[in-house]
Structures are given as structure tokens and as C-alpha cells.
N, C-alpha and C positions, 0 to 999 in steps of 0.2 A: 593458523590460531590466533596467531601476534596479531595479525591483520584485525581480525575481528575482534579483538581484546582493546586494540590500536581505537578501535569505531566505538565501541561499549566505553571505555574511559573518556572518550572527548563528547559523549553525550549523554550521561549518568545525571547532572543535573539536572539537565532538559524538562521540563514538565510535561509527563505524557500527552500523546495525543492520540485520539482515537482514530484509526486507520484502518481504509478499506483496501486492498488489491484484489484487480476483478480482472480475472483472467479470459472469462468470453461473457456474451450476449446472447441473448436467445436461445437458451435462457440465460441468464446472470450466474456464471460461478466466480467464485474468490476464495482467496484462500484462509482456511478456517485457524484456529490456534493449534492443530494438531498436526500441520502442513512446516515443511523445512521453511518456508517465506513468513512464518510467524516468530519463528526466531529471529531471522532479519529483522523483524519491524522491530522486535523488543532491542536487539542488542544497537538500533539505529536511533533510541529514544523514543519510541512510541508502544502502543498499545492496540492488539489488534481489536476491531472492533467488534468480531462474531465472538460469540463465548465456549463454543463446542465446534467440532467434526473437523477433517481435513481439508478436502473440497468441497464446500457450500452451493448448491444450490439455493438461489436467491428468487424474488420477486420484488419489481421496485416498489411494491408498498414497503417490504422487508427492508430495503434499505434507506428510504426514507425514515422509519422508525428506528434503524443502526445511528443514524444520524452522523456519520463519519464527519471527522473534522479534513481527513485527507484522503483522495479516492487518489489510487496509483493505479498504474493499467501498464505492464509491459510491450512495449514497441511491437506492433503488428502491420506497418503497413496500410492498412486500411484506410480509416477515418481519422480525422483530427479529434482527439479524448475530448478535448474539453467543448468543442460543436457537439458530441453526443450527449452529454449531460447539462448542456448550459440549460433547457426548460424547465429542470428540474431544483428551482429556485430554495425550495424550503429545505433541501441537503446542507447542512453546514458548509462542506468544502466547497460546494458548487458555488453557493451564497459568497463566500470569502473567496473564490476565486484559486480556489486548491486544489485542483485537478489536474494531476500530472502524466506522463507519458514518460516510462523509465527505458533508457537505453542500455542497461548495462544486461547481459545474455544472464546472467547470475541470479536476473528476478524469475526464471523461466525455468533455470535447470542449477541444478547443483553442480558444482564444481571448482573449479582455480577462481572461477571472478564472482563468486559469493562475496568477498571484501568488497568489490568496488559496488555490487548490489546494494549492498549494506549501507557505505558511504551514501551511495545514489539518493537512497532512501530515507537518510538520514535529513542529506542537503534540502530535500524535496520535504519533508515534514519540520524543519525546523528554519526552514524558507532562509535558504542559503544559496 
């Protein structure tokens, strides 16, 4: 708890950034505000781009309409995250080069590494 409090404190004055964390493609699944991941986004100084649900299925048009400023995906070892999104330049995160892969396992499952995940999310959201 103290680690998460430290991450929150370090980012509490930052401007909230609309963030989408994607967990799958074909179909696209993302972490909604009812997921544990949404709490990590908030602790990191961001705001979830989704307004409801826990694990939300989206189509590409919905992602475009959400206009996330940052897109994050947990490392999967398959293909480069930026390459997967690069043709969708109407999405602010893509246009601005703010699509990143998350390395921390805490971004995929709750456990001791969630502090590391929250700090990594904060670094990505705030360009550090």
C-alpha cells in the first residue's frame, strides 16, 4: 500500500491523461473502470478512456471514438505494439507516438508487482 501511495503522490498534480490498456486483439479487449487495472491508471495519474465495464470488448471504431491519448499493452512477445497500431493515425495516442508495451507482470495480474506496474504506467502516461 505504501508503494502505491508513493506512486499516487508523485503523480497527483499531473494533468489526467485518457489512457486505454488493451489486452487482446480480434476482438479488442481493454480494461474498463471496474477492473483492477483502472485503479492502477488512476494511481498513475491517468484516467481510463472507458466509462463503464470491467473487461470491455471493443471494435476499432469504438477505440477511434474514445480517442485515447495513451495506449498501453502488456508484453505478449508476439508482435510490436506500435506496428500493430501505426496505421490508425486518427487516434491521438498513435498520432503522437504514445503507444507502449508494458513489461511489468503486475499489469496483467494482481500481486506483489502491481506497484511496479503502477510506476511503469505512470512513466508511460507522463512521458518519463
